[in-house]
N, C-alpha and C positions, 0 to 999 in steps of 0.2 A: 247364755241368754238366747232364747229361741228366736228364729227369724220372724220378722214382722209379717202380719197377714197381708196378702195382696189385696189391693183396693178393687172393689167390684167394677167391672167394665162392661159396656154394652157389647153384644155379640154381633158387631158389624164386621164383615169380612174385609180383608185388605182389598180384594177386587172391587167391592162396592165403593169403598172409600176412595180408591184411585179414580174410578169412573166419575164419581161426583166431583172430585177435585179438578179433573181435566175439563169437565163441562163448565165449572165455575171459574176457571182461570181468567178468561178475558174480563169478566165482571169484577173480579177481586184484585186484578193486577196492581192497582195503585197501593194496595195494602201489603203486598208481598214483594220480595226482592231476592236477587241472588246475593251471595256473600261478597261479591265484588262491588256492592253498592257504595262503599266508602269512596270509590273512585269518582272523580268529577265527571259530570255528564259530557263535558267537552273532550275527555280523553278516552282512548281505547287502549286499555292495558295490554301489554304483551306478555304471553306465557310461553313456556317451553315444553311442559310435561305432555301436552296432548299430541305432539308430533315429533319431539326430540329436537326441533328447531324453533326459533322465535316465530310466534304467530299471534296476530291480534286475537284477544279473547273473544270478541264478537264473531270471529270467523271459525271458531272451534266447533267441530262436529261432535266431539266427545263432551262428556259432562265434567267440566273443569271448574274448580273453585280456586280463587285467588285470595289469600289472606296477606294483605300488604303491610308495609312498615307501620303506617298509622294505626291500623287495626291492632297489630301486635302491641304497640306502645300504649294505646288507650283502652285496651280490653280489660285491664285489671285482673286478668287471669293469673293463676299461680303456677302454671306449668304448660309445657308444650301440649301435653295430652288434653288439658282442659280447653285450650284454644281450638284444637282439632274437633273436639266434641261439640263445642258451641257453634262453630262456623262451617264445619264440613260434615257434620252428622255422624261422625264415628261414635260407636258405643265404647265406653271405657270400662276396663277391668283393672282393679288395682288391689294388691295384697295389703291394704291399709291406707294410710294417708300419703301425702306427697313424699317423694323419695323412695317409696316402696315399688317393687317390681310391677310394671304396668303391661296390660294387654290392650288391644284395640281391634274392634270388629267393624269392618267396612263392608256394607251391603250384606251383612249376615255371614261373611266368611270368617275363617279363623285368623288369629293374629299373624301367623306365619304365612298367610295367603295374601299379604300386601307388601309390595316392594317399597323400601324406604331408601332414599338417596340424599346425600349431602353434596351440593355443588356438582351434580352429575355422577356421583360415585355411590355404589352400593355400600351400605353400612349394616352392622348388626352381627349377631352371633350365628354361625353356621350350625351350632349344636342345637340351639333353641329355635333358630329360624326367625328371629325378631330383633328389632332395634331397641336399644335402651333409652326410651324417651325420658325416663326418670332421671337420667344423668345429664340431660341437656338443659340449657338455659334460654329463655326467650330473648335475653339481652344480646346474644351473639347472632341473632337471626335477622336477616333483611326482609325476607318474605317466604311464604310457604305456598306451594301449588299442589293441589290434590286432584288427581284424575280418578273419578269414581267409575268403577266398572272394569271388567277384564281387559288387560292390555298386554297379554303375552306376545301378541304380534309385533310389539315394539320392544318390550322389556324382558321377555322370556319367562323362565320359571318364577313362580310365586305371585305373579301379577294377576291373581284370580279375582281379588276384590278391588284392586286398583293400585295406584302408585302415589306415594307421598314424596315430593321433592322439596327439600329444605335448602335455601340459599343463604349463605353467610354474607356479612357486609363486605362491600367492595369500595375501594377508595375512588373519589372523584371530586373535582373542584378544589377550592382552597382548603388549607388545613382546617380540620374540625375536631374538637374535643368534646366528648360527652361523658358524663359520669352520673351515678346515682347511688343512693344509700337509703335503706329502709329498715324499720323495726316492726315486729309483729308479735302477737300472742304466741304461746307455746315456746317462749324464749327463742323466737325466730329473728334472724337478721340476714341482710344481704347487702352487697356492694358490688359495683362494676365500674369500669372505666374503659373507654375506647378512643382510638386515635385514627383518623383517616384523612386522605387527601390525594392530590395528584399534582405533579410538577415536572417539567422537563422531560416528558415522555414516560415518566414513572408514575404508577399509582400504588398506594399502600393502604392497608387497613390492619389494625391489631386491636384485640380486646382481651380483657381478663375479668373474671367475675367469680365471686364466692358466695354461697348461701348455706346457712346452717339452721337447724331447728331441732328442739328437743322432742317435739311431737307428743304422741300418746301411744298407748299400747295398740299394736296393729291387730291383735286378736281379741275377740270378745271373751269374757269370762265363761268358764264351763264349756269350752268348745269340745266337739266330739273326739278330737284327736289328742287332747291333752297337751296342746301347744301353749296354752295361755301362760304368760308371765306378766305380772302387774307393772313391770318397769316401763319406762317411756322409750318408744322406738323412734329415735331421731335420725337425722342424716346430716351429712356435709357433702357438698359438691363444689368442685372447682372447674372452671371452664376457661380454656385458652384458645384463641384463634389468631392466625396471621396470614395475610395475603399480600403478595407483591407482584406487580405486573410491569412490563416494559413494552412500549409501542415504538419500535424502531422506524416504522413508516405507517402512514395511514392505512387502516384496514388489516394490520398485522399486530398481534399481541402475544407475548410470551408471559406465562404466569407460573408462580409457585405458591403453594398454600399448605398450611399445616393446622391441625386442630387437635385438641385433647380434652376429653371430658372424664373427670374422675369423680367417683361416688363412693362414700362410706356410709352405709345405711344399716342400722340395727333392726332386727326383726325377731319374731317369736317362732320357735320350732322346738323340737325335742329329740334327744338321743334315746335309743332303746338298747340299753346295755344288759349283758348277762349279770346274774343268772335269771332274774325274773322278767327282763325285757319290758319293764314298765316305762312309760314316757317320763323323761327327765327334762323339764323345760328350763332349768336353772342356768345353763351356760349362756354366755353372751354371744348370741348368733349374729353374725355380720355378713353383709354382702359388700365386698370391695371390688369395684369394677373400674377398668380403664379402657376407654375407646380412643384410639389414636389413628389419624389418617394424614399422610403426606402425599402430595401430588404435584405433577408438573403438566402444563398444557400449552398448546399453541392453537390459535385460531386466526386464519388468514383468508382474505378475499383475494384469490389468485387471479380472478378475472370477474367481470360483471356477471358471468354465468356460473362461477364455481367458487364455493366457500368450503374450506376444509378445516376440520378440528381433530387434533391429536391429543390424547390424554393418557397418562400413565400414573398409577397410584399404588401405594402400599398401605394396608390398614391392619390394625390389630384390635381385637376385642378380647380383653383378658379379665376373667372374673374369678374371684375366690369367695366361696360362700360356705357357711357352716361354723361349727364350734365343737370341740376345741381345735380340731385339725381340719381346717376348711378344705373343701374339694376345689380343685382348679379346673376351669374350662377356658381354653384359649383358642380363638380363631385367628388365623392369619390369612389375609386376602390380598392377592396381587391381581391387578386388573389393568387392561390396556384397551383403548378404543381408537379407531380411526373412522371418522364420520365425514361424509361429503354431501353437500347440498348443491344440486344442479338446477339452475333456473332454466326451465324449458321454454317459458314464456312469462310475461309480466305477472300472471296470476297462476302459474303452474310450476310445481317444484318436485323433483325426484330426489329421494334420500337413499344413499347407499352407505352401509356401515359394516364394520367388522369389530367384534368384541372378543377378547380373551380373558378368562377368569380362572384363577387357581385358588382353591380353598383348602386349607389344612386345619385340622382340629386336634387338639391335645386335651387329654383328661377324660374323654368319654370311655375309652378302654385303654389297655396298657400300651398299644401301639398308636402311632400317629396316623390319623385318617386323612386321606387326600383325594381330591377329585379335580378334574380340569374340564372346562367348558369352552367351546368355540362356537360363536354365533355369527350368522350372516343375515343382514337385515336390509330390506328394501321397503321404501315407503313413498307414497304419492299424495300430494294435496293439490287441488285445483279449484278455481272458481270460474263459473261460466254464466253467460247471459248478461243482460243489461245490469250494470252495477254489481256484477258478481253475485246475483241472487241465488244461484245454485252452487253448492259446494260438494266436492267429493273428497273422501279421505280413505286410503287403503294402506295396509302394511302386510308384509310377509316376512317371517323369520324362521330360520332353521337353527336349532340348537343341537350340538353333538357333545355329549357328556361321557366322560370316562367311566362313570359309575352307573348311570341309568339309561344310556343309549341316546337315540336321537328323537327329536320331536319337531314337527313343523306346525306353526301356528299362524293365523291370519286374522285380519280385521277389515271389514268393509263398511263404510257408512257414508251418509250424505245428509245435506240439509237444504232447505229451500225457504227463502224469505217470502211469506205470503203477502205481507205488507211491509212498509218501512219500519214497523215496530214489532212484528210478530214473525217468528221463524219456527219451522217444524224440522225435526231432525230424527234420524234413525241410525242405529249402529248394530252390527252383528259380528260375532267372532268366536274363536275357541281359545282355550287356555289350558295350562297344566301347572301343577306344583310337584316338585320332587320331594321325596321324604328328606327330613333333616337327618343329621348324624345321630341325634337322639332317637328319632323314630326308628332308625335301623339298628343301633348298636348299644344304646344305654342299658346298663345292667338291670335286669328284672323289670324292664319296660319295653325296650326296643325289640323289633322283630325283623329279621332279614327278609321276610317275604312280603313286607309292606310294599304296595304298588303306588306309583305316582297318581295323583289326581288328574282327571281330565274333565274339562268343562266346555259347555256351549251356551252362549248367552245372546239375548236380543234385548234392545231397549228402544224406547220411543220417547221423545221429549218435545216440549214447547218452550221457547224462550221469548220473552216480551221485554221491550225496553223503550222508554219514552222519557226524555229529559232526565230528571234526577230519580226516576223510578224504574225498577226492572223486576222481572219475575221469571221463574222457571219451574217446570214440572217434568219429572222423569219417571216413567214406569219401566220396570225391568224384570226379566226372568233369566235365571242362571241355573242350569241343570249340571250337576257335578257327579261324575262317577268316581267311586273309590275315595270319597272324602275321608281324609285322615283325621281321626279323633282319638280322644282318650276313652278307653273302654274300662269302666270300673269293675267289670266282671263280678257282679255280686254273688253269683252262684258258683264261681270257681271252675267253670267249664269252657270258657271262651279264650282264655289266655294260657300260655305255657305253664306247666306245673311249677309252683314256687313263686309265681308272679302275683303281685297285689295290684292288679290292673295292668293294662298294656296299651301300646299303640295299636290301632285297628283301622280297617277300611270299612266305611259304610257303603253298601252297594250303590245306592243312588240318593242324592240329596237335591232338594229343590229350594232355591233361594229366590224369592220374588218379593217385590214391594214397590214403593214409590217414595220419591223425595221431592218436597215442595220447598222452594226458597224464595225469599224476596225482601225488598226494602223500599222505603219511601223517605224523602227528605222534604221538609217544609220549613224554610227559614233556618233557624238554629237547631231545629229538632230533626233527628234522624231515627228511624225505626227499622229493625231488620228481624227476620224470623226464618227458622229452618224447621221443617217437619219431616221426620224420617219414619216410614212405615215398613216393617220387615216381617215376612213370613218365611222362616227358615225351618225346614222339616226333613226328617228321614222319610223318604218315600216308601220304604218297606214297612215301617211301623206306623207312620203318620204322626209320630211324636215330634214336638218342637225340639230343635237343637238347643243344648244347654247354654245359658247365659245370654241369650239373645232376647232383648225386650221387643215386644211387638210394635211398640211406638216410642219415639223420643222426640221431644220438642224443645226448642230454644228460642227465646224472644229477647231482644236487646233494644234499649231506648237510651239515647244520649241527647242532652241539651248543652250546646257549646256556644258561648258568647264571644269566644276569643280570649277573654281574660280568665274566666272560670267556666267549669263544666261539671255536670252531674250526670250519672248514668246508672242503669240497672240492667241485670241480665237474669232471666229465669229459665232454668233448665229442668225439664221433667223427664224422668225415665220410668218406663212402664215396668210392670211385674215381669220376672224372669225365672224360668226353671233353672235350677242348679243341681249339681250332683248331691243328692240327699236332701234337697229342700226346695221350696218355692219362695223366692225372694220377693218382697213387696215393692210396690212403686214408691218413688220418692221424688221430691222437687227441691232444687237448690236456688236460693236467691242471693245474688251477689250485688253489692252496691259500691259505687266509686265516685270520687270527686277530685278535681284538680283546681289549683289557683295559680295563674301565671303572674306572680307578683313583680317580676322583672322580665324583659324580653327573653333572656337566656335562662331564667330560673322558673321552676314551678314546684309547688307543694302538692303531693299526692296522698290520698287517703282511700282506703277500701275496706270493706267488711265482706268476707267470704262466708257463705252459708249463714247469712244474716238471721235466718229463722231458727238456727241451731237445730237443724233436722238430724235425726239419727240415720246415718247412711251405712248400708251394708253393700259395699261394691261387689264382693263375692261372698259366698257362704262362710260364716264364722269370722270374717274380717270386718273392721270398722274404719270409717274415715274420720277426719277431724270434725269437731263441732265448730261453733262460731269462732272466727278468727279475724281480728282487726289489725290493719297495717297502717303505718304512716311513714312517709319518706319524702325526699327531695331529689330533684333531677336538674342537671345542668346541660345545656346544649349551646356551644359557642355560636352557632349560626342562628339560634333562636328557634322557637317553636312555631 
């Protein structure tokens, strides 16, 4: 089936659109909002990702998005990836429907140019350089924080597009039990149960969940590679989390945590066997992956001026993919952090930290690959003037890696409250991304001469907040040297002999654009919106980088009476160039409703892709059509 034709669009440049948006912001602010709009106007949420230490969201100089527990519960989304696209503006790539391998593009960067962390620890494959969102469940997550924009000055390699911090549920208060079950089309079903609480100095939280679906064929018929198989490409995933803490004295906590995500997903591919080497798509191709992390931590307030955090963890990302003899790729990651926050004055803080990371990869080549990284980090945050109207944020980091040498990165930014409701902010810094093990060594793809990416970025933003309404607008430019991309090598002259495409460096790439976010609440009605404009280009050729849509918009509206609620979300993705095709624009409409028939019980229903749009997330792949779900949820404390 040929790719759909792109919809005609007006030739308005990103620069003109951004200029108009910034000029219009004060006038349209009641209609736009940041994704933190679900928070009560009387509260100022606390986030960690912007500075590595707790900080009021309103004080952040960086572009930070908070997706809190209520938003996750009430979104009606089918996956972590969908939530990030809707509320944080990430562009989503997926080799088919839910459960299939997913990619994510933040501010036009590659998937492996965004750091993903769970409870402060790096996760993901060191061979692919990305986290397996497709194996995660929303039910195990307490909140998600997204730092949009380069952050190597705090987080080191790979934080070119930003950082995604996922926090699992932590026990507090009296014993609480939550559980849910749901059935959906495509023979889909899911169930989860969680227990949490705190007593006698101990806090505890544990959850288990499972979801299965028969899905549909991930590949479109008559694809160019001969991968199509008419069978249904379903998945099953199981998620386990456990956290235990002990507070022997006020201000001191010891913690243990463990999590495991398992995925068994069927997909379409082909073997090319002798003597004719024609594609054979009949085998049952499977992707079986397990991500496991165990950690121990201590956080203590040693004095009113000094808070220290120590964390050590061991993680495994183990994947077996293919048929009949699946290839195995295993990443083992050991990491340790010692972080200190020093209070210089009531509104000034100095951060000093040391990180050690060891990564090992098996399955890329015959021998185990290994590299070590030691990092030294300094950060500063401060507020000045009446009411702390002026804020300054700075970070400096030195990484020394056994495989690619040393890099020093830094970030400097500031903000100023023009009025009680309007703040202007600016941020500049540099970043880098090291090649993955696949980029360097994968047979018939990797190249040992691949160089690390180096980037320099600047951004300017406005944040507005008044009562239950808030808005933000950010414009940015990120210039990256040696951007690592897939080179299809159509004429066979740019990759080593015998390769069918390879990893390659683009001399210079320019990633620029704008993000507009906002929300407004009137009585029982709340409305939120995110608009993401991206112009990502190879500066040498002027061509757009593949799979980046020039625009993506998401609008959500919910009406909640306390007993029942209804809501809808509309996400539109613009046309995108892909390898070998131009993919057309598409829009997804999701509907949801809940009925709280008892204080602790509610009935939930949703319809995903309600208009039954034909979605081509990447070339020759297809997403699900319309899918209806119905379920029930219990919360001992009530909703």
